C-alpha positions in Angstrom: -144.9 35.4 -68.8 -140.8 36.1 -67.4 -139.7 33.2 -65.8 -136.4 33.2 -64.1 -134.7 29.2 -63.4 -132.2 28.9 -60.7 -130.1 26.6 -60.7 -126.3 25.6 -58.9 -125.0 23.9 -62.5 -123.5 25.3 -65.4 -125.1 25.4 -68.6 -125.3 24.3 -71.2 -123.9 20.5 -70.2 -121.2 18.9 -72.0 -121.5 15.3 -70.4 -123.2 14.1 -67.3 -125.2 16.1 -65.5 -129.3 15.2 -65.6 -130.4 18.2 -63.6 -128.8 20.9 -65.7 -130.0 18.8 -69.1 -133.6 18.9 -67.6 -133.4 22.6 -66.6 -131.9 23.5 -70.2 -135.1 21.4 -72.0 -137.5 22.7 -70.2 -136.4 26.2 -70.5 -136.5 26.2 -74.0 -140.0 24.0 -74.1 -140.5 27.5 -72.3 -138.7 29.6 -74.8 -140.5 28.3 -77.6 -143.7 29.0 -76.1 -143.5 32.7 -76.0 -142.0 33.0 -73.1 -138.7 35.4 -71.9 -136.3 33.0 -70.0 -133.4 34.5 -67.6 -130.9 31.7 -65.9 -129.1 32.9 -63.3 -126.1 30.3 -63.0 -122.8 29.7 -62.2 -120.1 31.4 -64.6 -119.2 30.5 -67.3 -123.0 29.5 -68.6 -124.7 30.9 -71.5 -127.7 30.1 -73.5 -128.7 31.9 -77.1 -132.8 31.9 -76.6 -132.0 33.4 -72.2 -130.6 35.7 -70.9 -127.8 34.4 -68.4 -127.7 36.2 -65.2 -124.4 34.5 -62.6 -125.7 33.0 -59.6 -124.0 33.9 -56.5 -124.2 31.0 -53.6 -123.7 33.4 -51.1 -126.5 35.9 -51.8 -129.7 35.6 -50.4 -131.8 34.1 -54.2 -134.2 36.8 -52.8 -131.7 39.1 -53.6 -130.9 38.1 -57.1 -134.2 38.0 -59.0 -135.0 40.8 -61.4 -137.4 43.2 -60.9 -138.9 42.2 -64.1 -139.5 39.1 -63.6 -142.5 36.8 -62.8 -142.4 34.1 -61.6 -138.7 32.0 -60.2 -138.5 28.1 -60.6 -135.6 27.1 -58.5 -133.9 24.0 -58.7 -132.6 24.6 -55.8 -133.9 24.1 -52.3 -135.0 26.9 -50.4 -134.8 28.3 -46.8 -137.1 31.7 -46.7 -139.8 32.4 -49.0 -139.0 34.3 -51.8 -140.8 37.5 -52.4 -142.0 36.2 -56.2 -144.2 33.7 -57.2 -142.1 30.7 -57.2 -142.1 27.2 -57.2 -139.0 24.9 -56.3 -137.9 21.4 -57.8 -136.5 18.4 -55.9 -134.4 16.4 -58.0 -133.2 14.2 -56.0 -133.3 12.4 -52.6 -133.0 13.9 -49.6 -131.4 13.9 -46.3 -133.1 12.4 -43.1 -136.3 14.7 -41.8 -135.6 17.5 -43.3 -138.3 19.8 -44.1 -139.0 21.7 -47.8 -140.5 24.5 -49.2 -143.9 24.4 -49.0 -144.3 25.1 -53.4 -142.0 21.8 -53.6 -142.1 20.0 -56.9 -140.6 16.2 -57.2 -139.8 14.4 -60.4 -141.9 11.0 -59.8 -144.9 10.1 -57.9 -142.7 7.9 -56.0 -140.2 10.5 -54.9 -143.4 12.9 -53.7 -145.1 10.7 -51.7 -141.6 9.6 -50.2 -141.6 13.7 -49.1 -145.6 13.5 -47.9 -146.9 15.1 -51.1 -148.3 14.5 -54.3 -146.7 17.3 -56.4 -144.5 15.9 -59.8 -143.9 16.3 -62.8 -141.8 13.5 -64.9 -138.3 15.1 -66.5 -139.1 14.8 -70.1 -136.3 14.7 -72.8 -135.7 17.4 -75.6 -135.9 15.0 -78.1 -134.7 17.2 -81.2 -131.1 17.3 -79.5 -131.1 12.8 -80.1 -130.6 13.3 -83.6 -133.0 11.4 -86.2 -133.6 7.7 -83.9 -133.1 4.6 -86.5 -134.8 1.9 -84.8 -133.4 -0.8 -87.3 -129.8 -0.6 -86.0 -127.7 -3.4 -85.4 -127.5 -3.4 -81.4 -124.4 -4.9 -80.1 -124.4 -4.4 -76.3 -125.8 -4.3 -73.5 -125.7 -0.8 -71.1 -125.2 0.7 -68.0 -125.4 4.0 -67.8 -125.0 6.2 -64.0 -122.4 7.1 -61.7 -120.7 3.9 -60.3 -122.2 4.3 -56.7 -123.0 1.3 -55.2 -127.2 1.7 -55.4 -126.2 2.2 -58.7 -125.4 -1.6 -58.7 -123.3 -2.2 -61.8 -122.1 -5.0 -59.7 -125.5 -6.7 -60.1 -125.3 -5.6 -64.1 -121.9 -7.1 -64.6 -123.6 -10.1 -62.9 -126.3 -10.3 -65.1 -123.9 -9.6 -68.7 -122.0 -12.6 -67.1 -125.4 -15.0 -67.1 -126.7 -14.5 -70.4 -123.0 -14.3 -72.2 -123.7 -10.1 -73.6 -121.2 -7.3 -73.5 -121.7 -5.2 -71.1 -120.8 -1.5 -71.9 -120.3 0.9 -68.6 -120.6 4.2 -69.3 -119.7 6.6 -65.7 -117.5 8.2 -64.1 -113.9 6.6 -63.9 -112.7 5.1 -60.7 -108.8 4.3 -62.1 -109.1 1.2 -59.3 -111.3 -0.7 -61.1 -109.7 -0.9 -64.9 -108.1 -3.7 -64.6 -111.0 -5.7 -63.1 -113.0 -4.8 -65.3 -110.5 -6.7 -68.0 -111.4 -10.2 -66.1 -115.2 -10.2 -67.5 -116.7 -8.8 -70.6 -117.6 -5.2 -69.6 -116.7 -2.2 -72.0 -115.9 0.3 -69.2 -116.2 3.6 -70.7 -115.7 6.3 -67.7 -117.5 9.3 -68.3 -119.2 9.8 -71.9 -121.8 12.3 -73.3 -122.2 13.9 -77.1 -121.9 11.9 -80.1 -120.2 8.9 -77.9 -123.4 8.6 -76.1 -125.5 9.1 -78.8 -123.7 6.2 -80.5 -123.9 4.0 -77.3 -127.2 4.6 -77.6 -128.1 3.7 -80.7 -126.4 0.4 -80.5 -127.8 -0.5 -77.4 -129.5 -4.0 -77.1 -131.0 -3.4 -72.9 -130.4 -1.0 -70.5 -129.9 -2.7 -67.2 -131.1 -0.6 -64.4 -131.0 -2.8 -61.0 -131.1 0.3 -58.6 -130.4 -0.6 -54.9 -132.4 2.5 -53.7 -134.7 4.8 -54.5 -134.5 6.4 -57.7 -136.4 9.4 -58.3 -136.3 9.5 -61.8 -133.6 8.0 -64.2 -133.0 9.7 -67.1 -131.4 7.1 -68.7 -134.3 4.8 -68.4 -136.2 7.0 -71.0 -133.5 7.8 -72.8 -132.7 4.2 -73.4 -136.3 3.4 -74.0 -136.7 6.4 -76.7 -133.7 5.3 -78.5 -136.1 1.6 -78.7 -134.2 -0.6 -76.0 -136.3 -2.2 -73.0 -135.1 -1.3 -69.6 -134.3 -4.0 -66.7 -133.6 -3.1 -63.3 -135.8 -3.1 -59.8 -139.0 -1.9 -58.2 -137.8 0.6 -56.0 -138.6 4.0 -56.2 -140.2 5.6 -59.7 -139.1 2.5 -61.6 -142.7 0.7 -61.4 -144.2 4.1 -62.7 -141.9 4.4 -65.8 -141.1 0.6 -66.9 -144.4 -0.9 -68.5 -144.6 -4.5 -69.5 -144.2 -3.8 -72.6 -140.9 -1.3 -72.8 -139.3 -3.7 -70.0 -138.9 -5.9 -66.6 -138.7 -5.2 -63.1 -137.6 -7.5 -60.8 -135.4 -7.8 -57.3 -134.4 -11.3 -58.1 -131.2 -10.7 -59.9 -131.5 -14.3 -61.1 -135.2 -13.7 -62.4 -133.8 -10.5 -64.2 -131.2 -12.9 -66.4 -134.2 -14.8 -67.7 -135.3 -11.7 -69.0 -132.5 -10.5 -70.2 -132.3 -14.0 -71.6 -135.9 -12.8 -73.9 -135.4 -9.3 -74.4 -136.4 -9.8 -78.4 -139.3 -9.6 -77.1 -139.6 -5.8 -77.1 -140.5 -3.7 -79.6 -138.0 -0.9 -80.5 -141.1 1.1 -82.1 -142.9 0.6 -78.4 -140.4 1.4 -76.4 -139.8 5.2 -78.8 -143.7 5.7 -79.0 -144.1 5.5 -75.5 -141.0 7.6 -74.2 -142.4 10.5 -77.0 -145.7 10.4 -75.4 -145.5 10.7 -71.6 -141.6 12.0 -71.3 -140.9 14.7 -74.1 -139.6 18.1 -72.9 -143.0 19.1 -74.5 -145.4 17.0 -71.2 -142.8 18.2 -68.9 -144.1 21.7 -70.0 -147.3 21.0 -69.7 -147.5 20.5 -66.3 -144.8 22.6 -65.4 -147.0 25.4 -66.4 -150.1 24.1 -64.5 -148.0 24.8 -61.2 -146.8 28.3 -62.4 -150.4 29.4 -62.9 -151.1 27.9 -59.7 -149.2 30.0 -57.7 -149.2 32.8 -60.1 -153.2 32.6 -58.1 -151.9 32.9 -55.2 -152.2 29.0 -54.3 -149.8 27.2 -52.8 -148.3 23.6 -54.4 -148.7 21.3 -51.5 -151.1 21.9 -48.3 -147.7 21.7 -45.7 -144.8 21.2 -45.6 -143.1 18.0 -47.6 -141.2 16.1 -45.7 -138.0 13.6 -45.9 -139.8 10.6 -44.3 -136.0 8.4 -44.1 -134.4 7.6 -40.6 -131.2 8.0 -42.3 -129.8 9.0 -45.2 -130.9 6.6 -47.6 -132.0 3.0 -48.1 -129.8 0.9 -50.0 -131.6 -2.4 -51.0 -130.0 -5.9 -51.0 -130.1 -7.5 -54.6 
């Protein structure tokens, strides 16, 4: 099958870029299974396993599809149906009341439900890109991994780390005004990291703190942390109850309950966390399910019975902690 993957982010990703990394891992896995991949992506992108076409955001996607393509997988929401069989993945939360294409797929069950759909595929990791995993490695810090936005709740992570007396490494988008503030406690602020720097943080991580204050669509940081053997401590919002089981972490909307849970993080087994991700959140499992949806549209069926629609009444719901 010749598959066109459409993405408005440059590939490959060097640092932050959750959607782009998922698109890359999925496409590479499909290539390994014998499918022909063409990327429609911004200028400056490259791939050694796929054809690369330059995406023009001012031109309709329908006019940029090569004739030889069998199926289009767009990671950009569509305004109109495409002339070829196609699916769309929505990777993030959406504005209120917005309707999506009938062939839209979401990234968790909760994400789908919040758009009146039941079609979803969990994001899968390209496990080989993470190198060898030493589950007996020395672990010396708690980790916050993500953009520094209010809904990601870095403030709550700092509270937990302070209460348990552990060092928190905060890796995310840098804000200069926070640098002095971070010197007041046991937080080490790394700014945006990628490559070997990020891998080293994951290798020596005791636990990921993920007490988000919104309905998280998926959260790659959680599966990355568990792949390296570290449990996850977070809130009950969004996809977290689907991804974090009692064997690999603890969820609570009460910050002091999370403090107590982190104090007892030694009860979690690195091998259990690692194997859980290998068995459930790899690019192979992701490709399996997407191929099922590809076959569905190739057979003339739609992904959803009706157009998915955001149930939000405002930009997004932010919870308290």
